[in-house]
Residue, then its C-alpha position, 0 to 999 in steps of 0.5 A: m317355380k315358373n307357374t308361381e312367377t307367371t301367376n305373380v306377373k298376372a296378378k301384378r298386371i291385374r292390380s296395375v289395371r285396377g289401379f289405373i281404373t280406380k286412380s281417378i273418377q275420370n278413368q272410372i267414368l271414361i273407361p266403362f263408358l267407352i267399353l259400353i260404346i264399343l260393345a253396343g257398336g259391335v252388337v249393332a254391327v253384328v245384328s245389322y249384318n245378320f239382319s242384312v243377310k237375312n233380309t237380302t236372302v228373303e228378298l232375293t229368294e222371293t225374287v227367284e220365286s216370282q221369276m219361277v211363277g212368271l216362267n210358269d205363266t209363260f209355259e202355261l200360255f204356251f201349253s194353252n195355245i197348243d191345247y186350243t189348237l187341238e180343240r180347233f182341229i177336233s171341232n173342224d168338220l174335216v176331222a170330226n167327220y173324216q172322209p177319205e176323199n177329203k184327206q188332202d184338204l185335211l193335210n192342207y189344213f194341218g200344213e197351214t196350222k204348222e206354218t203359223n205355229p213353228s213349235i209344232a213338229n208333226i200333226y196327226t190324227v188316228i181314225d179309230k174305226t179304220g186305224e188310218v193315220i193322217i200325218y203332216p208332214e207325210v211320212d211312211l210309217g210302215d205297214d206294221f205300224n198300229a197307232k192304237e197300240r201306242d201309249w199316247y193313243q191309249n192314254a188319250v182314250e182313257a182320258n175321255g176327252e181331256t188333253v194328255w201330255t207325254e214326258p219329254y223325249t228326243d225326236a229321232s229325226t230332228g234331235e229336238t226335245v219334244v212332247t206329244v199332246s193328244r186328245a180323243y174326240y167322239i161322235g155322240d158317245n162313240l169314239a171317233g179317233a184321237m188328235s195329236a201333235d208333236v210339240m218342240v219344247g226347245t224354246l221353253v228349255d232355252m228360256v230356263d237356261e237363260l235365267e239369271i239368278g244371282q251370280t251363280g244361280y240357274g234354272v232347272i226343269f224336272d219331269n213327272a218322273g224326277k228327271y232333268v228336262a233342262h239344266t245349264d250343264q248338259e250332262y245332267i239332262g235326262q238324269d234321274a234326281s228323284k232319289e236326291e234329298y233336295y228333290k224329296k224336299i220339293i215333293s214334300t213341300g207341295k206345288q210351290g215353295i222354297v227349299e234349302y239343301q246342300f249340294e256338293g258340300k255347299d248350302k243352296i236354296m231353290a224356289f220352285t213351282t209346278n206347272p198344272t198342265t204337264g206336272w213339270i217342276l220349274g225351279g231356280t237354284v242359287y248358292l246362299e253365299d251369293f246372298q251373303k256377298q251382297a249383304q257384306t257391302i254394309i260392313i264397311p259403313i258400319l265400321i266407319t260409323l262405329g269408329l266415328v261414334i267411339l271418337l266422339a264418345i271419347v271427346v265428350s267423355i273427357l269434357i264431361t269428366r273434367g267438369i265433374t272431377k275439378p270441383i270434386k278435387q276442391v271439395m277433397e282439399r277442403m275436407e283435408n283442411i277440416a280433418r286437420g282442424d282448420l275451419s278458418h277458410d272462406p266458403l268455396k264458390t261454385k256455379y253448378r246447380n247439379e249434384v256436384g254443386q250441391l256437394i260444394v254447398a253441403t261442404n260449406d254448410m258443414n264447415q260453418t256448422m262445425r265452427e258454430v258447434l265448437h263455439q257452443i261446446n266451449e260455452v257449455s263445457e264451462t257451465v257444466s264444470s261449475q254446476s257439477e260441484e254444486l250437484t255433488q253437495t246436494a247428492g250427499e244430503l239426499k242420500t241420508g233421507a232416502e235410507q230412512i224412508a227405505t227402512t219404514m217401507e219394508e215393514l209395511a210391505t210384509g203386512s200387505e203381502t199376507q193380505a194379498n195372498s189370501a184374497s188371491d186364493l179365494a179369487s182362484n177358486m171362484g174363477t174355477f167354479a164360474s168357468r165350469v158353470e159358463e162352459a155348461s151354459e155354452h154347451g146348452e146354447h149349442i144344443q139349443g141352436n143345433s135343435v133349432i137347425v134340425l127342426e128347420m131342416t125337418n120342416e124343409g125336408s117335409k116341404l121338399m117331399q111335398s114338392s117331389s110328390n107334386q113333381m112325380v105327378k107331373i112326370n107321370h102325366i108327361v111320360k103318359d103323353a110321351v107314350e101317346k105321341m110315340q104311338s102317333l109317330n110310329k103311325h106317321s112313319q108307316e105312312i111315310s113308307t107308303l109314300v116312299s114306295v110310290i116315289k120309287d115306282v115313279a123313279d123306275q118309270t122315269n128311268l125307263l122313259a129316259l132309256n127309251a128317249a136315249i134310244e130314240a135320240a140315237r136313232a135320230g143321229e145328229h138331230g137327236k144329239g141334244f135330246a140324247v144329252v137331256a135324256n141321259e141327264v133325266r136317266k141319271l136323275a132317276e137313278q139318283v132318286a132311286v138311290s135316295v129312295n132306298d136310303i130313305t126306306g132304310i132310314v124310315t125302317n130304322i125310325q120305326t124300329e127305334s120308335s117301337n123301342v122308345s115306346d116300350s121304354l116309355r111304358d116301362g118308365y110310366s110304371e116306375v113313375e107310378l111306383g115312385t109316386s106311391q113311395i114318395e107319399t109314404t116318405g112324406e108322412t114319415f117326415n111329418e111324424i119326425s117334425s112333431a118329435v123334433t119340435e117337442m125336443a127343441q122346446n125342452i132343450k131351450s128351457v134347460s139352456v135358459n136356466l144355465s144362462e142365469i146361473a152363469a151370470s150370477s157366478q160371473e158377478m160373484n167372481g168379479s167382486i172377489e177378483e176386485i178385492a184380490s186386485v186391490s190387495e195385490e196393488a197395495a202390497a206391490g205399491v209398498e214394495q215398489t216404494a221401498a225399492s225406490a227408496q233404496e234405488a234413490s239412495g244408490s242413485m245419490e251415490e252414483i250422482a255424486g261420483s258422476s258429478v266429479h267425473l263430469a267436472k274432469l270431462a269438462e276440463e278435457l273438452n275445453e282442451l280438445v276445443g282449443r285444438f281447432k282453428i276457428 
């Protein structure tokens, strides 16, 4: 019961809402228009908000990414300065040609450099020959200290003159975060030692810590192992993040980019770039909700604008619907008067030229037209009433004459029908004969046409066989010429082998001379250093030539082998071409014999087809004459029967006309009564 009552209540509410909407045109226009405006405004608000969030996110993300790129440029400038300092040390004669008596001068030089660059904690060099370490500031490293066993020294030697950087670590004496930068240096091709410096990167870490990214964002640094070098929360420094999902996304993205991830259940975004010198990853991370908060400032202006638009739409809709419904109500009242039969009112006046104005004009026209039509109906009904009496008298006289004509025409119809049946049978038999003769003639024509096609195809086949024979002769000459050219190619490839052997000997001699020159340059010491470089390049070039000569020798050998195989294949092809030429000539002679036999057969078929065509033409003429006789007989019989039927129909029609004229007179009287009800 409760469910039924609830359903009834809902149904009543729906009917009341529908009744309110459909009660007037104004509601039907105003309510959907307002709903459309509200929906459109809501969609615009949602789209604008989402676009603002997306656009703000993109812009701020790009800003963070540009911050990381700028920070990376600063790092790279710092590292380049340190690298330049090492280069300057190595190129200095005190380091490159170290002498124990110059140790104090070297320490003074190190001290001057450290004073101008406070980010350097320690400067030291290791002499490879003696293992001596010259370090500034001077410290006692202990008797068992062997610098050549240290990782930074071994990595520098393996780098072969390139600068290497260690992972950051905490200096035991100062507590600062430092990295060790090292580079091996050489005298000629011989290792002389390694130049190193301990560089404090605290300034760089402070720069990352001071980054401002949104409201809650901050900067981070990861070393090559995935450990935190810099983080606003000191607890994270030194922790391994390489197994974290966001770090894996960073590695898979590449050297630079943007990754989205979740951290402690919240969505975050990180823009990062990789420092080319150290391989460290510099990143700036921020919560996505920071971007969304900035985008929410657009909601209030959107809501205010939407409210103003809805208010303006209500005012405009009311004005427009009133202008439409007022003249429609006038038309409705006029139509009610017309429904009651009152056509005496003056025409409605209107100043509109739109559809409403046209509706009022159409109502006036309808009122005037109905008034005129009723006048005409009144006049016509009186005329119909008088004429219907005269029609009744005339219909009786015509009925008697029609009955006499019908009796006579029935007798004529019987004789004409017998004659028509005989002519139809004869025409049917002649038609069967003519169709069979015509069918035989058509078959003859098809056979003649096919024989002509076969003859043409035979002639074409003969021509193609002659063309194929000529083509085989050309192929014979081409294959023969190809065999001769392949033999010449084989000869030239053998000559190339001879030349390659000569080039190989020259390369071996050049390599030997370059080796001798390098030995002499080494004996000359510093003065022969430039010449040693040239001799080394000549030796490398000679080795490359020797390798290329070996490759060319292999290629030429393959060419000779393939040339021999191709030559054998061409000889076999030449034999097959000669055999094919002989067989094509035999086939051509057979085609000539077939062409003669087909020509004679086509002439005989043509003669038979002409005779069948003449017989078919004569049969058609005879059949046409017989059909014409049968047609005339049938038309005569049909005409007589139709005349008799028409006479009978005329008699019946006269009876109907007489009855209809009486009924018409009654309807005319009723029509006069109906017209009298209207007020004109």
